[in-house]
DOZA-799062 format. One record per residue: residue in three letters; z, x, y of N, C-alpha, C in turn. Coordinates in steps of 0.05 Angstrom, whole numbers, padded with zeros to 5 digits, always signed. Atoms other than C-alpha are relative to their C-alpha. Layout:
! residues N
alaZXYZXYZXY/...
***
This chain:
! residues 81
met+00026-00007+00010+02502+01506+01495+00002+00026-00016/glu-00001-00023+00018+02490+01556+01439-00013+00024+00013/lys+00011-00025-00011+02478+01628+01459-00018+00013-00021/arg+00019-00014+00018+02420+01668+01430-00004+00028+00011/ile+00007-00027-00007+02402+01741+01430-00030+00001+00006/ala+00029-00003-00008+02336+01759+01465-00005+00027+00011/val+00010-00024-00014+02296+01818+01488-00019-00009+00021/ile+00019+00006-00022+02262+01812+01556-00013+00026+00008/ser+00015-00023-00009+02208+01862+01571-00012-00006+00027/ile+00009+00004-00028+02190+01871+01644-00018+00023+00007/met+00018-00021-00010+02129+01909+01669-00004-00003+00030/ile+00000+00001-00029+02129+01926+01742-00023+00017+00011/his+00023-00014-00012+02064+01943+01779+00002+00000+00030/asn-00003+00001-00029+02090+01930+01849+00028+00008+00008/lys-00026-00011-00007+02147+01973+01875+00015-00017+00021/asp-00012+00018-00020+02159+01922+01931+00017-00021-00013/ser-00015+00020+00014+02188+01875+01879+00026+00010-00013/val-00023-00012+00014+02242+01923+01854+00026-00012+00010/asn-00025+00011-00011+02296+01897+01901+00005-00028-00010/ala-00003+00027+00010+02283+01825+01880+00007+00000-00030/ile-00006-00002+00029+02285+01845+01806+00030+00008-00003/asn-00028-00008+00002+02351+01881+01815+00020-00022+00009/asp-00017+00023-00009+02380+01821+01853+00003-00020-00023/leu-00001+00020+00022+02361+01774+01795+00016+00011-00023/leu-00016-00012+00023+02390+01822+01743+00029+00001+00007/ser-00028+00000-00008+02454+01829+01783+00013-00027-00002/leu-00010+00027+00002+02462+01754+01787+00004-00009-00029/asn-00002+00007+00028+02454+01750+01712+00013+00022-00018/ser-00012-00023+00014+02493+01813+01693+00019-00008-00022/gln-00019+00008+00021+02544+01774+01652-00014-00005-00027/tyr+00016+00005+00024+02488+01760+01601-00013+00025-00012/ile+00015-00024+00008+02459+01830+01597+00018+00018-00017/leu-00014-00018+00018+02482+01871+01537-00009+00029+00003/ser+00012-00027-00002+02435+01930+01548-00024-00002+00019/arg+00023-00002-00018+02385+01952+01600-00011+00029-00002/tyr+00013-00025+00002+02335+02008+01592-00024+00001+00018/gly+00022-00002-00019+02287+02031+01646-00017+00025-00005/leu+00018-00022+00004+02226+02075+01639-00020+00001+00023/pro+00020-00003-00022+02188+02098+01702-00024+00016-00011/leu+00025-00013+00008+02116+02115+01686-00015+00007+00026/val+00011-00008-00027+02098+02150+01752-00030+00005-00002/glu+00028-00006+00002+02031+02175+01728-00018-00024-00005/lys+00015+00025+00005+02010+02104+01709+00006-00021+00022/asn-00007+00017-00022+02040+02074+01773+00012-00027-00009/met-00014+00024+00010+02085+02026+01735+00027+00008-00011/ser-00026-00004+00013+02155+02018+01707+00004-00022-00020/ile-00007+00020+00021+02182+01982+01646+00030-00001-00002/ile-00029+00005+00005+02251+01952+01638+00002-00018-00024/thr-00006+00016+00024+02276+01926+01572+00029-00009+00001/leu-00027+00011+00000+02336+01880+01570+00006-00012-00027/ile-00010+00016+00022+02377+01855+01512+00021-00018+00012/ile-00018+00019-00012+02413+01792+01532+00010-00020-00020/glu-00012+00021+00016+02458+01739+01502+00006-00023+00018/ala-00003+00023-00018+02451+01671+01535-00012-00024-00013/ser+00013+00024+00010+02428+01600+01525-00030+00003+00003/thr+00029-00001-00002+02354+01589+01514-00009-00008+00028/asp+00008+00008-00028+02350+01554+01582+00004+00023+00019/lys-00005-00022-00018+02381+01614+01617-00020+00023-00005/ile+00020-00021+00006+02335+01663+01581-00027-00007+00012/asn+00026+00009-00011+02273+01623+01599+00000-00001+00030/ser-00002+00001-00030+02297+01613+01671-00003+00028+00012/leu+00001-00027-00010+02308+01687+01682-00027+00012-00004/thr+00027-00010+00005+02242+01706+01649-00020-00012+00019/gly+00019+00013-00019+02205+01655+01692+00003+00010+00028/lys-00004-00010-00027+02237+01679+01756-00011+00028+00003/leu+00010-00027-00001+02220+01751+01740-00031+00000+00001/gly+00029+00001+00002+02148+01733+01722-00014-00011+00024/arg+00012+00011-00025+02137+01697+01788+00000+00020+00023/leu+00000-00020-00021+02150+01760+01828-00028+00014+00000/glu+00026-00014-00003+02088+01796+01855-00001+00026-00016/gly+00004-00025+00015+02062+01849+01807+00020+00004-00023/val-00020-00002+00021+02115+01834+01755-00008-00018-00023/tyr+00006+00016+00024+02102+01811+01683+00025+00001-00018/ala-00024+00001+00017+02159+01788+01639-00005-00018-00024/lys+00003+00015+00025+02162+01764+01567+00026+00001-00015/ala-00025+00001+00015+02222+01741+01526-00007-00003-00030/phe+00002+00002+00029+02228+01749+01451+00028-00008-00010/leu-00026+00010+00009+02285+01707+01421+00003+00006-00030/ala-00006-00003+00028+02319+01724+01356+00002-00027-00014/lys-00002+00025+00015+02316+01671+01302+00030-00006-00003/gln-00028+00008+00002+02380+01631+01297+00011+00005-00027/
***
């Protein structure tokens, strides 16, 4: 399957989900090219931005799993082929 470059933006409003997020990212670390985290303590949220290279199915699967966690919102933006 063809690999694509994508950016996944993750907004975290529930700190109880952080361990599950890190577990998912560790399981998919071979696809992650870059990871940037920004804690916004005063707004009671955190943002993680990932740049990944993987198949469209893998990108959508990871984004869906992240988005199903309590208080976590995830969105993928795929580069044009």
